[in-house]
C-alpha positions as CSV (number, residue, x, y, z in Angstrom):
1,X,26.2,-73.4,-67.1
2,X,24.0,-70.5,-65.3
3,X,25.1,-68.1,-62.3
4,X,23.2,-70.4,-59.9
5,X,24.7,-73.3,-60.5
6,X,27.7,-72.0,-60.4
7,X,26.9,-71.1,-56.8
8,X,28.0,-73.3,-53.3
9,X,25.5,-75.0,-51.4
10,X,26.0,-72.1,-48.6
11,X,25.8,-68.8,-51.1
12,X,22.6,-70.0,-52.6
13,X,21.1,-70.8,-49.1
14,X,22.3,-67.6,-47.9
15,X,20.1,-65.8,-51.0
16,X,17.6,-68.0,-51.1
17,X,16.8,-66.7,-46.9
18,X,17.4,-63.1,-48.3
19,X,15.0,-63.9,-51.0
20,X,12.5,-65.4,-48.9
21,X,12.8,-62.6,-46.4
22,X,12.7,-59.8,-49.0
23,X,9.0,-61.8,-50.0
24,X,8.3,-61.8,-46.3
25,X,7.4,-58.2,-46.2
26,X,5.8,-57.7,-48.6
27,X,7.0,-54.3,-49.3
28,X,8.2,-56.0,-53.4
29,X,5.6,-54.9,-55.9
30,X,3.5,-57.7,-58.0
31,X,6.2,-57.9,-60.9
32,X,9.0,-58.1,-58.2
33,X,7.4,-60.6,-56.1
34,X,7.0,-63.3,-59.2
35,X,11.0,-62.5,-60.1
36,X,12.1,-62.9,-56.7
37,X,9.3,-66.1,-56.3
38,X,11.3,-67.2,-59.4
39,X,14.6,-67.5,-58.2
40,X,13.7,-68.8,-54.9
41,X,12.5,-71.1,-56.6
42,X,16.2,-72.2,-58.8
43,X,17.7,-71.8,-56.3
44,X,16.4,-74.3,-53.9
45,X,16.7,-76.7,-56.2
46,X,19.9,-75.6,-56.7
47,X,20.6,-76.7,-52.8
48,X,18.4,-79.6,-52.8
49,X,20.7,-81.1,-56.6
50,X,23.6,-79.9,-54.1
51,X,22.7,-82.2,-50.8
52,X,21.7,-85.0,-53.2
53,X,25.0,-84.6,-54.4
54,X,26.4,-84.6,-50.9
55,X,24.6,-87.6,-49.4
56,X,25.7,-89.6,-52.4
57,X,29.7,-89.3,-51.3
58,X,28.5,-89.9,-48.0
59,X,30.3,-93.2,-47.2
60,X,30.0,-95.0,-44.1
61,X,32.8,-96.5,-41.9
62,X,32.8,-100.3,-41.5
63,X,34.0,-102.1,-38.4
64,X,35.5,-105.4,-37.8
65,X,34.4,-108.1,-34.7
66,X,37.3,-106.2,-32.3
67,X,36.0,-102.7,-33.7
68,X,38.7,-101.8,-36.1
69,X,37.9,-99.6,-39.3
70,X,38.2,-101.9,-42.1
71,X,37.0,-99.8,-44.9
72,X,34.1,-98.2,-46.2
73,X,30.7,-99.0,-48.3
74,X,28.4,-97.1,-50.1
75,X,25.7,-95.4,-47.8
76,X,22.3,-97.6,-47.7
77,X,19.6,-96.7,-50.7
78,X,21.2,-96.1,-53.2
């Protein structure tokens, strides 16, 4: 497991936002910018994976005709 894969979604998003901020300032050298871009791409991929995993776990509550919860079912589209 890589260092990025160990990050929570929130930690990865914070680091991604900081990385984008560094790139936007334009103060990094070309080599630093390339390294920041590559790390940012890996962080983005990790965040997308974490979101997909969370979506797959989400369930929707089903209700009976009188409005009482009867259970859950997977989110549509899975």
